[in-house]
Each structure stands twice: as structure tokens, then as C-alpha cells.
C-alpha positions in Angstrom: -34.3 -7.6 3.5 -34.8 -10.2 6.3 -34.3 -14.0 6.5 -37.4 -15.7 7.8 -36.8 -19.5 7.5 -34.0 -22.0 6.9 -35.0 -25.4 5.4 -32.7 -28.4 5.1 -33.5 -31.6 3.3 -30.9 -34.4 3.2 -28.1 -32.0 4.2 -25.3 -33.0 6.6 -27.1 -34.8 9.5 -30.6 -33.4 8.7 -33.2 -35.4 6.8 -35.8 -32.7 7.0 -35.5 -29.6 9.2 -37.0 -26.1 9.4 -35.7 -23.2 11.4 -37.7 -20.0 11.8 -35.4 -17.0 12.0 -36.1 -13.9 14.0 -34.1 -10.8 14.9 -32.0 -13.0 17.1 -31.8 -16.8 16.7 -29.8 -18.5 19.5 -28.8 -22.1 18.8 -27.5 -24.0 21.8 -26.7 -27.6 22.5 -24.0 -30.1 23.4 -21.2 -31.1 21.0 -22.4 -33.3 18.0 -26.0 -32.2 18.6 -26.3 -30.6 15.2 -25.6 -27.0 16.2 -22.5 -26.7 14.1 -24.1 -28.5 11.2 -26.8 -25.8 11.0 -24.2 -23.1 10.7 -22.2 -25.2 8.2 -25.4 -25.6 6.1 -26.0 -21.9 6.1 -22.4 -21.1 5.1 -22.6 -23.9 2.5 -25.6 -22.3 1.0 -23.6 -19.3 0.0 -20.3 -21.1 -0.7 -19.1 -21.1 -4.3 -18.4 -24.3 -6.3 -19.7 -27.8 -5.8 -19.4 -29.4 -2.3 -20.7 -33.0 -2.3 -19.8 -33.3 1.5 -22.9 -31.2 2.3 -25.1 -34.1 1.0 -26.5 -36.4 3.7 -25.0 -39.9 3.7 -27.0 -42.2 1.5 -29.0 -39.4 -0.2 -29.0 -38.7 -3.9 -30.1 -35.1 -3.6 -30.1 -32.5 -0.9 -31.5 -29.0 -0.7 -30.8 -25.8 1.4 -33.4 -23.1 1.2 -33.3 -19.7 2.9 -36.6 -17.9 2.7 -36.6 -14.1 2.7 -39.3 -11.6 3.1 -38.4 -10.5 -0.4 -37.5 -13.8 -2.1 -35.7 -17.1 -1.8 -32.1 -18.3 -1.9 -31.8 -22.0 -2.7 -29.1 -24.6 -3.5 -29.8 -28.1 -4.8 -26.9 -30.6 -4.3 -26.2 -34.0 -5.9 -23.1 -36.1 -5.9 -21.9 -34.5 -9.2 -23.3 -31.0 -9.3 -24.8 -28.0 -7.4 -27.6 -25.9 -8.8 -27.9 -22.4 -7.1 -30.9 -20.2 -7.5 -31.8 -16.7 -6.2 -35.3 -15.2 -6.7 -36.1 -11.7 -5.5 -39.5 -10.0 -5.5 -39.7 -7.5 -8.3 -36.5 -8.8 -10.0 -37.5 -12.4 -10.5 -34.7 -15.0 -10.9 -31.3 -13.5 -10.5 -29.2 -14.1 -13.6 -25.9 -14.6 -11.7 -26.8 -16.3 -8.5 -23.3 -17.5 -7.7 -22.0 -13.9 -7.7 -24.8 -12.7 -5.5 -24.3 -15.6 -3.1 -20.6 -15.2 -3.0 -21.0 -11.6 -1.8 -23.2 -12.8 1.1 -20.7 -15.5 1.9 -18.0 -12.9 2.1 -20.1 -11.0 4.7 -20.8 -14.1 6.8 -17.0 -14.7 7.0 -16.6 -12.0 9.6 -17.4 -13.5 13.1 -17.4 -10.7 15.8 -16.4 -13.3 18.5 -13.2 -14.1 16.7 -12.4 -10.4 16.3 -13.2 -9.5 19.9 -11.3 -12.4 21.4 -8.2 -12.1 19.2 -5.1 -12.3 21.5 -3.1 -9.5 19.9 -3.7 -6.2 18.2 -1.6 -7.6 15.3 -4.4 -10.2 14.7 -7.1 -7.6 15.0 -5.4 -5.3 12.5 -5.1 -8.2 10.1 -8.9 -8.6 10.5 -9.4 -4.9 9.7 -7.1 -5.1 6.7 -9.0 -8.2 5.4 -12.6 -7.2 6.1 -12.8 -3.5 6.3 -14.0 -1.9 3.0 -11.8 1.2 2.3 -11.4 3.4 -0.7 -8.0 3.7 -2.3 -6.9 6.8 -4.3 -5.5 5.2 -7.5 -3.9 8.4 -8.6 -2.0 8.6 -5.3 -1.1 5.0 -5.5 0.3 5.4 -9.0 2.2 8.5 -7.9 3.6 6.5 -4.9 4.9 3.7 -7.1 6.1 5.3 -10.4 8.5 2.3 -11.0 5.7 -0.2 -11.0 3.5 -0.9 -14.1 0.2 -1.2 -12.3 -2.3 -3.7 -13.8 -6.1 -4.0 -13.2 -5.6 -7.1 -11.1 -3.3 -5.1 -8.7 -6.4 -3.2 -7.4 -8.4 -6.4 -6.6 -9.3 -6.8 -3.0 -9.7 -4.2 -0.2 -7.4 -1.2 0.0 -5.1 -2.5 2.7 -4.7 -5.8 0.7 -3.8 -3.8 -2.3 -1.2 -1.7 -0.4 0.2 -4.8 1.3 0.5 -6.6 -2.1 2.1 -3.6 -3.8 4.4 -3.0 -0.9 5.6 -6.6 -1.2 6.3 -6.1 -4.9 8.2 -2.9 -4.2 10.1 -4.4 -1.3 11.1 -7.5 -3.5 12.1 -5.2 -6.4 14.2 -3.1 -4.0 15.8 -6.2 -2.6 16.7 -7.3 -6.2 18.0 -3.9 -7.0 20.2 -3.8 -3.9 21.5 -7.3 -4.6 22.3 -6.3 -8.2 24.0 -3.1 -7.0 26.1 -5.1 -4.5 27.0 -7.8 -7.0 28.1 -5.2 -9.6 30.2 -3.3 -7.0 31.8 -6.5 -6.0 32.4 -7.4 -9.6 34.0 -4.0 -10.3 36.4 -4.6 -7.4 37.3 -8.0 -8.7 37.9 -6.6 -12.2 40.1 -3.9 -10.8 42.2 -6.4 -8.9 42.6 -8.6 -12.0 43.8 -5.8 -14.3 47.5 -6.4 -15.4 50.1 -3.5 -14.9 50.2 -1.1 -17.8 53.4 1.0 -18.6 51.9 2.6 -21.6 53.7 0.6 -24.2 51.8 -0.5 -27.3 52.6 -4.2 -27.1 50.8 -4.9 -30.3 53.0 -2.6 -32.3 56.1 -3.9 -30.5 55.1 -7.5 -31.3 54.6 -6.5 -35.0 58.1 -4.9 -35.1 59.7 -8.0 -33.5 58.0 -10.3 -35.8 59.2 -8.3 -38.8 62.8 -8.3 -37.5 62.6 -12.1 -37.1 61.4 -12.5 -40.7 64.3 -10.4 -42.0 66.9 -12.4 -40.1 65.3 -15.7 -41.2 65.5 -14.4 -44.8 69.2 -13.6 -44.4 69.9 -17.0 -42.9 68.0 -18.7 -45.8 70.1 -16.7 -48.3 73.3 -17.8 -46.7 72.2 -21.4 -46.7 71.3 -21.2 -50.3 74.6 -19.6 -51.3 76.5 -22.3 -49.4 74.6 -25.1 -51.1 75.1 -23.4 -54.5 78.9 -23.1 -54.0 79.1 -26.7 -52.8 77.1 -28.0 -55.9 79.3 -25.9 -58.2 82.5 -27.3 -56.7 81.2 -30.8 -56.9 80.2 -30.3 -60.6 83.6 -28.8 -61.5 85.5 -31.7 -59.8 83.2 -34.1 -61.6 84.0 -32.5 -65.0 87.8 -32.3 -64.4 87.8 -35.9 -63.2 85.8 -37.0 -66.2 88.1 -35.2 -68.6 91.3 -36.5 -67.1 89.9 -40.1 -67.0 89.2 -39.9 -70.7 92.7 -38.6 -71.3 94.2 -41.3 -69.2 92.1 -44.0 -70.8 93.2 -42.8 -74.3 96.9 -42.8 -73.3 96.4 -46.2 -71.7 94.9 -47.7 -74.8 98.4 -48.0 -76.3 100.1 -48.6 -73.0 97.4 -50.4 -71.2 99.6 -53.2 -70.0 102.5 -51.0 -69.0 100.4 -48.2 -67.7 97.8 -50.4 -65.8 99.7 -49.9 -62.5 100.4 -46.3 -63.2 96.8 -45.7 -64.1 95.6 -47.3 -60.9 97.9 -45.2 -58.9 96.9 -42.0 -60.7 93.2 -42.9 -60.3 93.8 -43.5 -56.6 95.7 -40.3 -56.3 92.9 -38.5 -58.2 90.3 -39.9 -56.0 92.1 -38.9 -52.8 92.7 -35.5 -54.1 89.0 -35.2 -55.0 87.9 -36.3 -51.6 90.4 -33.9 -50.0 89.1 -31.0 -52.1 85.5 -32.0 -51.4 86.2 -32.2 -47.7 87.9 -28.8 -47.9 84.9 -27.4 -49.7 82.5 -28.9 -47.1 84.7 -27.5 -44.3 84.8 -24.1 -45.9 81.0 -24.1 -46.3 80.4 -25.2 -42.7 82.9 -22.6 -41.4 81.2 -19.9 -43.5 77.7 -21.0 -42.4 78.8 -21.2 -38.7 80.6 -17.9 -38.9 77.9 -16.0 -40.7 74.8 -17.9 -39.2 75.8 -18.0 -35.5 74.9 -14.4 -34.9 71.7 -14.8 -36.8 70.7 -17.9 -34.8 71.5 -16.1 -31.6 69.4 -13.2 -32.6 66.6 -15.6 -33.7 66.7 -17.2 -30.2 66.6 -13.8 -28.6 63.8 -12.7 -30.8 61.8 -15.9 -30.1 62.0 -15.3 -26.4 61.1 -11.6 -26.8 58.3 -12.4 -29.1 56.9 -14.9 -26.6 57.0 -12.3 -23.9 55.5 -9.6 -26.2 52.7 -12.0 -27.2 51.8 -12.5 -23.6 51.9 -8.8 -23.0 49.7 -8.2 -26.0 47.2 -10.7 -24.7 47.3 -9.0 -21.3 46.8 -5.6 -23.0 43.8 -6.9 -25.0 42.4 -8.5 -21.8 42.9 -5.2 -19.9 40.9 -3.3 -22.6 38.1 -5.9 -22.3 38.2 -5.8 -18.5 38.1 -2.0 -18.5 35.0 -2.1 -20.7 33.4 -4.7 -18.5 34.3 -2.6 -15.4 32.8 0.5 -16.9 29.6 -1.3 -17.9 29.4 -2.9 -14.4 29.9 0.4 -12.7 27.1 1.9 -14.8 24.9 -1.0 -13.9 25.7 -0.7 -10.2 24.8 3.0 -10.3 21.5 2.2 -12.1 20.7 -0.4 -9.5 21.5 2.0 -6.7 19.3 4.7 -8.3 16.5 2.1 -8.6 16.9 1.1 -5.0 16.5 4.7 -3.9 13.4 5.1 -6.1 11.9 1.9 -4.6 12.7 3.0 -1.1 10.8 6.2 -1.8 7.9 4.1 -3.2 7.9 2.0 0.0 7.7 5.2 2.2 4.9 6.5 0.1 2.9 3.2 0.3 3.4 3.2 4.1 2.2 6.7 4.2 -1.0 5.8 2.2 -1.6 2.9 4.6 -1.1 5.2 7.6 -3.6 7.6 6.1 -6.2 4.9 5.5 -5.8 3.5 9.0 -6.0 6.9 10.6 -9.3 7.6 8.8 -11.2 4.5 9.6 -15.0 5.0 9.8 -15.3 4.3 13.6 -15.5 7.2 16.1 -12.6 7.0 18.6 -10.7 4.3 16.7 -7.0 4.9 16.1 -4.2 2.7 14.9 -0.7 3.8 15.9 2.6 1.9 16.0 0.8 -1.5 15.5 -1.7 -0.9 18.4 -5.4 -0.4 18.3 -6.8 2.4 20.5 -10.4 3.2 21.3 -10.7 6.7 22.6 -7.0 6.6 23.4 -7.2 3.4 25.4 -5.5 0.2 24.2 -8.1 -2.3 22.9 -7.3 -5.0 25.4 -7.9 -2.6 28.3 -11.2 -1.3 27.0 -14.2 -2.3 29.1 -16.1 -5.4 27.9 -19.2 -3.5 26.6 -17.2 -1.1 24.5 -15.1 -4.0 23.1 -18.2 -6.0 22.1 -20.0 -3.0 20.7 -17.0 -2.2 18.5 -16.8 -5.8 17.2 -20.5 -5.8 16.4 -20.4 -2.4 14.8 -17.4 -3.6 12.7 -19.6 -6.4 11.3 -22.5 -4.0 10.8 -20.4 -1.4 8.9 -19.2 -4.2 6.6 -22.8 -5.2 5.9 -23.8 -1.6 5.2 -20.8 -0.9 3.0 -20.8 -4.0 0.8 -24.5 -4.9 0.7 -26.5 -1.8 1.8 -29.9 -3.1 0.4 -29.3 -6.8 1.0 -29.5 -9.3 3.7 -28.6 -7.9 7.2 -27.6 -11.3 8.7 -24.6 -11.8 11.0 -23.4 -15.1 12.4 -21.9 -15.1 15.9 -20.4 -18.5 16.1 -18.5 -20.0 19.0 -20.0 -17.9 21.8 -19.4 -20.8 24.3 -16.0 -19.3 24.8 -17.6 -16.4 26.7 -18.4 -16.4 30.4 -21.8 -15.4 31.6 -21.0 -11.7 32.0 -19.4 -11.4 28.5 -22.2 -13.3 26.9 -24.8 -11.0 28.6 -22.8 -8.1 27.2 -22.8 -9.6 23.8 -26.6 -10.2 23.9 -27.2 -6.6 25.0 -25.3 -5.3 22.0 -27.0 -7.7 19.6 -30.4 -6.7 21.0 -29.8 -3.0 20.3 -28.7 -3.8 16.7 -31.7 -6.2 16.2 -34.0 -3.2 17.0 -32.4 -1.5 14.0 -33.3 -4.3 11.6 -30.2 -6.5 11.8 -30.5 -10.3 12.3 -28.2 -12.5 14.3 -27.6 -16.2 14.5 -25.7 -17.0 17.7 -24.3 -20.5 18.5 -23.2 -21.7 21.9 -22.2 -25.1 23.2 -24.1 -26.2 26.3 -24.7 -29.5 28.1 -28.3 -29.6 26.9 -29.8 -31.2 23.7 -30.1 -29.0 20.6 -32.3 -26.0 21.2 -33.2 -23.2 18.9 -34.7 -20.0 20.4 -36.0 -17.2 18.2 -36.5 -13.7 19.6 
């Protein structure tokens, strides 16, 4: 399939333009002469989505048409929408023009000039990774990454992109596993440092025994207090009864001798009161002495028990905390071991992915091409030291191989943009390589900045 004509109507700076395309179409001219706009229009024809910037200023509708010997590719553009259309002989209108045009746009994205003039092999390898169609053994990939749950979207893109993306996932997963392992090991050490000393004593049982001893002593002290209060109440009641009885007796005797016995009665009452107070005081003193004598040891023991109980409670808390910490420590140690095992597994996966990538790069479909230690070699010679002809032939064959692989029966069009960066010798070498490929049916559009007005030459 060959492109025969490019027609632009109200697109970019062109009101109405037609360009006949041959095997080689060379577009030259000074800056701002429209040379770059032609390429932009061609690329815009195959671009996906709506791009109103392609519309010529002041126009309501624009159109880009690429005529083929086997059909037509067209795009109509307004301010609000884009209508793509693909018609092929024998097939009629293509039902999914956007998908078809996107594939061609992908092919045009590879510019041999950019590849050949890349400053480093790192840049060229990136181009190979991005644009070179390679087959990836999915079974080998699944075997290389057993810890990853591979999804359909993981296989989107070229093989080297897939490997790079999965390698990033494995590397990130290993980094996380290593971080988890280190955090768990550090946590285990901190837990070990925070464990209290353990002499083997069951502090919980000891605390229970001490609490029981305290309750027994408190019960004994309560019993002594109760007995003392009972004796004191009994003594008070007996004295009250005796006093009451004697008072009645004295009152009866005094009834007949009231006048004579008033003074005697008063003295006796006073004496009785004093005696009662004395007896009561003695009873109080006796009760206090008994309580002090019998309660002092108990109070001392209670104080001692209170102190020991406080210490034992703290030891029980430490013992419970130690049990908890040991469980946490055991669990953390297990997690650290699991993370370490995962890290080893992920490291193996990384090595296998690197091996798959090496295998792919060592079997690239170009005679004499080798990639080793980040360096591109052609017939054993570093790419930057290869002669100009060999270098440009490889860049052009790279673009051709991509065309044949992705669209074997489709448009064989390659854009060589920015050739003004080449000196006369290099440009002549490029033209010679392009001419040979044009004889095999490939088409080229070459742009180059000159000091002359816009010129289009078809060969």
C-alpha cells in the first residue's frame, strides 16, 4: 500500500494545498515556511482524539486527506469534534478508523534521525525498548515472578516495557519486604530490651496469698474492735442500772429525810458521779490498752502487707506485660522471617526478569547487533564508532523492521524529520540508504531546514 497524495484544506497555515507523494518526498525551506506544518498535519491525521488546534484560524471546518493507491484516510475537523474515516479497496469503510489510524501513528513516531543522532547508547537502548516489537514468553515470565499475580494489563506494550514494568513492581515489593524485615528485627530488639527481669516467681499467686493474709488480719482487727466496743457498752449499761437503782433507793430514803438528807444526798450523788466517771475512764483506758496491745501487731503487719502487696501488684503487672511482650516478640520474629523469605524470593524474581531481558536483547532481529553491559555493538564495534553509512543503514532498517512487524500489509511510510542537523556528507549517506529502501517499495518524507522558500521535491 502506497500513499499518493496529501490534501490539506483549512488546516494549520494552509487554506488549500496538495502534495504529491512519491517513493521519496523531500520538503525543504526556511523556518516558518510551512515545512513543519506539513509534517504536523500528517501526524495530526493519525493522531487520536480531537485536536482543534489543527484547524486554520478563522475557519469553521478543516480537512486532511491522505490518498492511497488502495483507498483513502481522511479526517474532518471542526471546533468541537473530529470525524475520522478510512476507506480501503475491497473492504469499504473501515469500522474502527481510530484504531487503524492509531497503529499508523505509532509507526510514524519512530524518527530514524533521532535514533541515529542520540548522544548515548542509553538513549538508543531506550528507543529499542520502546519501539522494537519483541515476543515475550508468558510462561517464562510467570515462572520468573511466582510472587506476582499477573494481570492481562501487565502484558500491554512491548516486551521490554512489560519486563521493565514488572521489574519495577518486583523491586518495589522487595524494597517493602526488606523494610518490613528490618522494622520487625528492630522491633524484636526493642521488645527484648524492654522485658523486665524474671526470677521464675508466680507473682499472681504471691499477690493472691498476700491479699488473703491481709483480709484475715483485717478480720481479726475488726473482731477485736467489736469486742472492745461490746465490753464498753456493757460496762456503761451496768453502771447506768446500778446508778439508777441506787438513785431510786436514795430518793425513797430521802422522802422522809429530805430536809435532813439533802446535803448528804448531794454529797452521795456527787460521790456516785465521780465514782462512775472514774470507773468509766478506767473502762475506756482498759479498752484502749487492750486495743493498742492486741491491735498494734496487726496494724504493723497490715502496713507491711500493704507495702508488699503494692510491690507484688507491680511485679504482677510486669509479669503480665512480659507475657504480652514475649508474644509480640515471637510474632514479630515470625513476621521478620517471612519478610526475609519474601525478599529472597523477590530477589530471585528480579534476577530471572533481568535474565529474560538479556535473552531478548541478545536475540534482536538485526544481524551483527549486540547489547552488552548497556552498550550497543554492531559487528563487535561500539555504535558511536561505526562508520556513518552503517549507522544510518541500521537506523533506517530499524524503522523498516518496525513497519514490517506491526503493519506488514499496510502503509510503508517513514517520516525522517529534522534532517537539517546533518552535514552534507551525512545527508548524502542518509539519501543513499533511503533510495535503496525506496526501490523495495518503502516511502519516505524527509524534511530539512534551508535558507530557501518552501520546496517539495518528489522522486
